[in-house]
MARLUM-447780 format. One record per atom (N, C-alpha, C): x, y, z. Coordinates in pm, whole numbers, plus 32768, in hexadecimal, padded with zeros to 4 digits. Atoms other than C-alpha are relative to their C-alpha. Last residue first. Layout:
# MARLUM-447780
XYZ ...
END
This chain:
# MARLUM-447780
80017FE4808F 8A5194FA694A 808E80097FC9 803680738048 8A6394486A9C 800180147F69 7F9E806C7FF7 8B4795546B2C 7FD47F877FB0 7F8D7FDD8053 8A69966C6AB0 80667F917FFE 802C800A808A 893395C46B44 807280207F9F 800680908022 89E595916C8D 7FD77FEA7F6F 7F768030800C 8A4397016C9B 80047F6D7FD8 7FC87FCA807D 88DD97646C51 808F7FD07FEA 803F8049806E 885C967D6D65 8037802E7F79 7FC280848006 8957970C6E5B 7FC77FAE7F8E 7F797FF18038 88E7986F6E0B 80467F7A7FF2 800F7FE0808E 877998146E41 8089800B7FBD 8028807B8045 87C9976C6F8C 7FF880167F6A 7F8A80578006 8886989E7002 7FE17F7E7FB7 7FA57FC68064 875D997C6FA9 807C7FA77FEF 803A801D8082 866C989B706A 805A80327F8F 7FF180908013 874D98A8719B 7FCD7FD77F76 7F728018801C 87679A22717C 80187F6B7FE5 7FE57FCA8086 85EC9A40715F 80917FE87FD8 803880598067 85BC99557289 801D80317F72 80917FF4800F 86A89A2C735B 7FCE7F9D7F98 80247FA18069 880699B773B9 7F6780017FF2 7F937F9F800D 889E990D74E8 7FE980667F94 7FAD80238074 87CC97D174D9 8076805F7FEE 7FDB808E8003 872397D8762F 80667FE07F93 7FBD80227F82 8718994F7674 80327F707FFD 7F7B7FC18001 86CC99997507 804E7FDE807E 7FAD80428065 85AC989E7504 808F80378002 7FD780817FC7 851799237648 805F7FB77FA2 7FAB7FE47F8C 85119A8975C3 80367F7E803C 7F7F7FCF8033 848B9A1C746F 8063801A8072 7FBA8071803C 8378994E7515 808B802B7FD0 7FC9804A7F8E 83179A7A75E9 804F7F887FCE 7F967FAB7FC9 82EF9B4374A9 80437FBC8078 7F86800C8050 822F9A267402 807480558034 7FD07F7F802F 81329A227523 80817FF07FB1 806D7FA48020 805D98F27577 803280787FAF 7FF37F787FCB 817E97FD7564 7F8980547FD2 80447FF07F80 813B9687753E 800B8089803F 7FAA802C7F92 823496257432 7FC480188089 7FF480928008 813796387316 80527FC78074 8081803D7FDF 80DE979B737E 80097F688003 80207FE17F75 824998127382 7F7F7FBA802B 7FAB80577FAE 829B9760723D 7FE280168094 803580888007 817498087195 80507FA08058 808180037FBD 81DC9963720D 7FC77F728003 7FE57FFF7F70 8347992F71AD 7F7E7FF3804F 804E7F9E7FB5 82DB98D1704D 801A7FF48096 7FBD7F7F7FF4 83F3981B6F99 7FB680648059 806C7FA37FDE 839396AB6FB8 803F80878022 802C7FA48068 84A995F56EFE 7F8C805A801F 804C80468068 84F594BB6FC1 7FBA80607F9F 7FA58057804B 860B955F708A 7FBA7FB77F8E 7FAE7FA98056 8519967470F2 805C7FAA7FA7 805A7FC98066 8427956C7172 804B805B7FA0 801680698065 854194B07224 7FA280317F91 7F86800C8050 85A995F272D5 7FED7F987F91 7FFD7F8A8058 844396287349 807A7FFB7FA4 80608019806B 843794C573D3 800180737F9C 7FC6806B8053 857494FE749B 7FA57FE17F8A 7F987FC38053 84E196497514 80427F987FA6 803E7FAE8068 83A395A1758F 8067803C7FA1 8043805C805E 845D9492764D 7FC5804E7F8B 7F958042804D 8543959776EA 7FC67F9F7F9A 7FCB7FA18063 8418966D7751 806B7FBE7FAA 80657FF1806B 8374954077F6 803180607F94 7FFE807C804F 84B194F378BC 7F9F800B7F8A 7F847FFE804E 84D0965B7932 80077F867FA4 80127F9B8069 8360965C799B 807D800A7FA7 80548036806B 839295127A54 7FF180657F8E 80907FF87FE6 84B495A27B1C 7FB17FC67F8B 803B7F868037 861695277AE8 7F6A7FFF801F 7F9F7F937FF5 86F3942B7B9C 7FD180827FC4 7FCF7FD98084 862893037B1E 8068806F8005 7FD08072804E 85E7924B7C66 8045802B7F7F 7F9D804A7FB1 85CA93707D58 803E7F907FAE 7F847FB27FFC 852094477C52 806E7FB7804B 7FCA7FF68088 841C933C7C0A 8085804B8001 7FBC807D8020 83E692E57D7B 803F80067F75 7F92801D7FA3 839C944F7DDD 804D7F837FD6 7F927FA38020 82C994AA7CAE 807C7FE08053 7FC980278082 81F593737CE2 807680587FD9 7FB2807A7FEA 81CC93C77E54 803F7FD27F7D 7F837FDA7FBD 8161952A7E06 805A7F878016 7FA77FBF8062 806194AA7D0A 80868027803F 7FF37F737FDF 7FC193B57E02 806880407FA4 7F977FDC7FA1 7F7A926C7D57 7FF88096801E 803A7FFA7F79 7E4F91D47CA5 806A8014806B 7FC6806D7FB3 7F1791787B6A 7FCA7FF8808F 800B807E804C 7E41924A7A7F 80307F898051 808E80258002 7E1693617B7E 7FEC7F7B7FB9 802380287F78 7F8C936A7BBE 7F6F7FD38007 7FCE80887FEF 7FC993727A47 7FDD7FCB808A 805280588054 7EE994A27A1F 802B7F6F8010 808480097FC2 7F9195507B45 7FA57FA27FB2 7FF480637F94 80EB94FD7ABB 7F7A7FF18049 7FB87FCB7F8C 808695B47981 800A7F928068 7FC080687FAE 7FFE956F7825 80538041806E 80377FFC7F78 7F21968E77AC 80427F99805C 7FCE7F8B7FB7 7FF796CB7675 7FCC800A808F 80737FC17FC0 7FB6956675FD 803080758054 803A7FA28061 80DB95137518 7F8380458036 7FBB7F7E7FFC 8194947D7641 7FC280677FA3 80637F948006 808F9366765E 803F808C7FFE 8072801F8057 8159922B7616 7FA580787FE8 7FCE801D8086 82AC929A769C 7F907FE07F9D 7FC87F85803B 8213934277CD 802B7FE97F70 80727FA98020 813D92107817 8030807F7FBC 8045803A8074 8270913177FF 7F8980567FD5 7FB07FE58078 8337921578E8 7FBB7FCC7F82 80077F70801A 8224921079F0 804A80227F7F 80867FE48032 8205909679D8 7FF080937FDC 8006802F808B 837D906D79FA 7F78801D7FC2 7FB47F9E804F 837691477B33 80007FD87F6C 804E7F858006 8263906C7BC7 804580687FA9 807180168059 83178F297B73 7FAC807D7FEE 7FCA800B8088 84598FA47C0F 7F8F7FF07F9B 7FD87F788029 839A90167D45 80357FFD7F72 807A7FB48018 82EE8EC37D63 801F808C7FCE 8036802D8080 843A8E0C7D38 7F81804D7FDD 7FA87FC98066 84CD8EDE7E50 7FCF7FD97F74 80127F708011 83A18E947F30 805580397F8F 800F7FE2808F 839D8D1C7EFA 7FF980967FE3 7F97803D8051 842B8CBD804F 7FF780207F6C 7FAA7F9E8044 835F8DBC8112 805D7FC27F98 803F7FD4807C 823E8CD48172 805A805D7FAE 7FFF8071805D 83108C1D8277 7FC380267F79 7F78800F8036 83518D6D8320 80047F907F98 7FEC7F91805E 81D98D9C833F 808C7FFC7FC5 804A801C807C 81AC8C4483D9 8017806D7F98 7FBF806F8047 82BF8C7E84D9 7FBC7FE47F7B 7F7B7FD4802C 823C8DD48543 80427F937FAD 80137FA48070 80D48D57854C 808680317FCA 802A804F8075 81308C2D8626 7FF180587F85 7F8B80498030 81EF8D0D8717 7FDE7FAF7F83 7FA67FA08040 80C88DFA8734 807B7FBA7FC7 803E7FD1807C 7FD38CE08779 805E805D7FB4 7FF9806E8060 80BA8C3E8878 7FC6802A7F79 7F7380108025 80EC8D888930 80127F927F99 7FDB7F988060 7F758DD08923 80917FF47FD5 7FD18039807F 7F228C8089C6 803280677F9C 7FAA80747FEB 7EF38CCC8B39 803D7FCB7F7E 7F877FD37FBD 7E6C8E2C8B06 80647F8E8011 801A7FD07F78 7D768D998A0F 80828031803B 7F9E801E7F98 7D9F8D7A8897 7FD7803B8086 8020807A7FB7 7C668D7E87BF 805E7FE58075 80827FF67FBD 7C798EE78746 7FE27F878058 7FFF7F967F9C 7DED8EE786F9 7F7E8003804F 7FA480287F95 7DED8D96864A 800180668071 8040806A7FB1 7CB58DF38582 80597FD68075 80727FC87FB8 7D4A8F3E850E 7FBE7F97805A 7FCF7FA67F97 7E9B8EAC84AF 7F8B802F8057 7FB980547F9E 7DF68D8F83F0 803480538074 8061804C7FAF 7CFA8E758343 80437FAB806C 804F7FA97FA6 7E148F6882DF 7F997FB18051 7FDE80197F72 7F058E638256 7FA4804B8060 803480827FD9 7E678E5A80FB 801B7FDD8091 80877FEC7FCC 7EAC8FD080E2 7FBF7F7C8029 801A805F7F94 801C8F7880BE 7F7780158040 804E8072802D 805390177F69 7FE37F99806A 808A7FE88028 816C91077FBB 7FB97F7E7FDC 802B806D8056 82AE90E4807F 7F6B80127FE2 808D7FF68025 836D92008125 7FDD7F957F99 805480207F8D 84B391DF81E6 7F6B7FF97FDF 805E805E803A 85AC91D680CA 7FA07FCC8068 801A7FD6808A 869192FF8108 7FA17FA07FB9 803E7F7D8001 867792CC827F 7FDE802D7F73 7FA47F937FE0 86BD915B8255 7FB680857FFC 80507F897FE4 85F890158252 805E806E8030 7FC07F89803A 86D88F0F81B2 7FAA807E800D 80597FCE8067 85EF8DEB8200 802D80877FC8 8023806B805F 86F98D2B82BD 7FAD80357F8C 7F8E801C8057 87898E648361 7FDA7F9B7F93 7FEA7F86804E 86378ED483EA 80757FEE7FA0 80687FFA8066 85EC8D728459 801280787FA4 7FE380688063 87388D538512 7F9B80037F8E 7F8D7FD1804F 87058E9F85C4 801F7F9C7F90 802E7F8E8050 85A98E328637 807080317FA4 8048803B8071 86328CE486AB 7FCD806F7FA3 7F9E8038805D 872F8D998784 7FBD7FC67F84 7FC1807F7FDC 861F8E698828 805F7FCE7F95 7F6F7FF87FEE 85268F7B87D0 80377F758020 7FBC807E7FE0 83BA8FBB8772 809880158009 7F7B7FD87FD2 82B690D08759 80487F83802F 7FCB80577F97 818B9064868E 808E802F8020 7F7180147FF4 80C2915B85C1 80217FA28073 7FE080577F8F 7F69918C8535 80977FF18007 7F9A8066800F 7F0992AD8454 800E7FAF8080 800080627F92 7DE193908419 80727F9F7FE5 7F9F806D8007 7DEA94CE8348 7FF17FA6807B 7FFF80507F86 7CD695C88302 805C7F887FED 806C80617FF5 7D3796A681E0 80097FB68085 80797FB17FF1 7E0497E481BF 7F867FA58007 807080298054 7F41971F81FF 7F89805B801A 80387F8C8045 809A97518297 7F947FCF7FA1 80498015807D 80F396468395 7FCF80857FC9 80857FC77FFE 81FD965484A5 7FC07FEA7F77 805F801E806A 834C95B984FC 7F7D804B8015 80787FB07FED 848B95FB85C1 7FA27FE97F8A 802D7FAE8072 858C94E685C0 7F81804E8025 7FC37F7C8000 862A946E8705 7FD2805B7F91 7FF47FB77F81 85E092FC86D8 804780867FF0 7F90802C7FAD 858E928C8577 8014805F8076 7FBD7F927FBD 844B929E84AE 806A7FCA805E 7FB080227F8C 83C691A683B0 8044807C8037 7F8E7FA87FE7 82A791F282C2 80497FD1807E 7FBC802F7F88 81A091128221 808080518010 7F717FE27FF9 80B591B48126 80367FD38087 7FB080788017 7F6691018109 809680197FFE 803180747FB6 7E92923B80E2 80527F847FDB 808E80138019 7F6C93518057 7FD47F878050 8045807B7FD8 80C493D880A0 7F6F80027FD3 808D8000802A 81C394D2801D 7FBE7F7B8024 8025807F803B 830394CF80F1 7F6D80027FD8 80917FF88013 839D96218138 7FD77F847FB2 8043804A806A 84FA95F381C8 7F6A801E7FFD 7FFC7FB2807C 85BB96F9828F 7FB77FBB7F8C 7F8C7FA88008 855F967183E9 7FFA80517F7E 7FA280387F9F 844895798399 8082804D7FF2 7F807FBB7FF6 831B961582EB 80557FC3806F 7FD180267F7C 81F895398281 808F8036800B 7F7080147FEF 816295F1815A 801E7FDC8090 7FB57F867FE3 7FF595DA80F2 80947FE28004 7F857FF4804E 7EE794D380D0 804280858020 7FC97F7D8025 7DBE945A8197 807B7FF87FA9 805D7F9E803A 7D5E931C8253 804B80807FDD 80808041801D 7E0391D782C7 7F9980607FC5 80687F9C801B 7F6F924282C0 7F7F7FB87FDC 805380248073 804E9136835D 7F8F80657FF2 80797FAF800F 816D91988441 7FB57FD77F82 803B8035807B 828690BA84C5 7F7680407FF4 80907FF98012 834F917B85C8 7FDB7FC37F79 80298018808A 84AC9136864C 7F6880047FFA 7FC4807F8029 84EA91D6879E 7FE97FF27F6A 7FB2802E7F8D 849A9327883D 804A7F7E7FE4 800280917FF3 842893CB86F8 80597FD98076 7F85804C8014 8400953D8736 7FE77F6B800C 7FE280587F8F 82D396218708 80817FB77FE1 7F7E80458001 827497458626 80177FB28082 7FA07FC87FA1 80FB9790863A 80857FB47FFA 7FB87F90803F 802F97408502 806F8039805A 7FBF802D807B 7FC495E6857B 8053806F7FC0 7F8B80517FDB 7F7D966286DC 804E7FD97F84 7FA77FA57FB8 7E9597768664 80807FB88028 7FB27FB38061 7E0496848564 805D80648043 80067F737FDA 7D9895908675 805A80537FA4 80687FBE804F 7D5F943D85D0 7FF980978018 80007F6F7FEB 7E8D93728642 7F9C80427FA3 80437FC58074 7E5D91F98667 7FF38096801B 80587F8B7FF7 7F6191768758 7FBB801D7F7B 80478016807E 8027903987AA 7F8D80658000 808C7FD7800A 8124907588BD 7FCC7FE67F75 80207FA27F94 827C90108941 7F6E802C7FFE 80607F9D8033 82C08ED98871 7FD180568075 80597FC67F9C 83FB8E2088D4 7FA680677FBF 80557FA18047 84AE8D3787E7 7F9A80328066 807B7FD27FBF 85D08C7C8883 7FB780617FA4 80517FA68052 86E88BA987F6 7F8080248049 7FE17F767FDA 87D28B1D8902 7FAE80647FAE 80397FDE7F7E 873189C688F3 801980918025 7F987FF07F9C 877889B08781 7FC0802C8082 801E7FA47F93 869D89398666 807480048061 7F8A7FED7FAD 86B188928512 7FDE8065806C 7FD07F767FEF 856B8817847F 807E80018053 7FBE7FE47F81 850C86C183F8 803180908002 7F8F7FA78015 840A868C82E7 803B80258086 7FB27FEB7F86 8315856982E0 807980557FDF 7F927FA28018 81FF855081E1 8047801A8083 7FD07FB47F8D 8118842281E7 8072805A7FD5 7FFC7F738025 808483BF8097 802980578076 80107FA27F90 80C8824980B8 800D808F7FCE 7FB07F86800C 808C81527F9C 7FE3805F8074 80557F878000 800080008000 8057807D8000 
END
C-alpha cells in the first residue's frame, strides 16, 4: 500500500529563543500619525488604508496587505489622508535574529507587498487569543509569516517584469502611466514605482520614455520623416515635448537626426552607383 505521509525534520538549538512582547491592532489615527520608536523588532501588517510608512529617513509606500519590518531604535510614523489600520507583533531573541538573517530582511529591504491573505489569520489569532495563550499565538504568527517570505524576491522580479512588459506593449498609448498599470495589476501605484526603481535603477517614467524614444528612432530609420507623426506613433501627446526628450536622449534634435539619415542615404547611393 502506498504511503502519503510527509515527514520533514527541523534543525533547532536550545540556546535559540523567540520572545514576543505584544500583539496589537492599532486603529487610533492620532497614535498612528505620531512619531514613536521601535523598542525591538516589529512585524507590521497593514489591514486597511494606504499611504507612506515613514521609518527614520525612509518613506515606504503601503497598501492593504503590505508587510513591514521595523528594527530597535528606529523612529516611525504614518503619513496618510485615509483611515489606516495595522496589526503588529513586537519580538526579539536569538531566534528572531536568525530568522531575520535567514530571510535577508534588511533596512533597505524591509517592505513586502501582496500579503493580504494573511490578514484574516492575523486578525483571528489576535481576537481569539487569551491572556494565557497570546504569547503562543503571536509566536506562531511570526514563524508562519516568515515562512511565507521565501518567494518574495521571485515575486518582486515577476512584478517588475510584468510592468516592463506592459510598458513595451502599450508604450504607444499616451495615457499609459504607473497609475494605469497599478490599476491593471491591482497594486498600489507608489509601491510599484518603489519596487521598479529599486530593481531597475531608473524610474518607470524614465524607462517608458526610453522605450518610446527607441521606437521613434526605429521609425526614422525606416523612412518616416514627419516628426509629428513619429511623436504620435511613439506615444507622445506633444511633438515639441517629444523633440525635447529626443534631443536629451539621442544628443541631437529629431530634425537633425532625420537630416543626418538623409545625408547617409545619399552617400550610400553614390557609393553603390
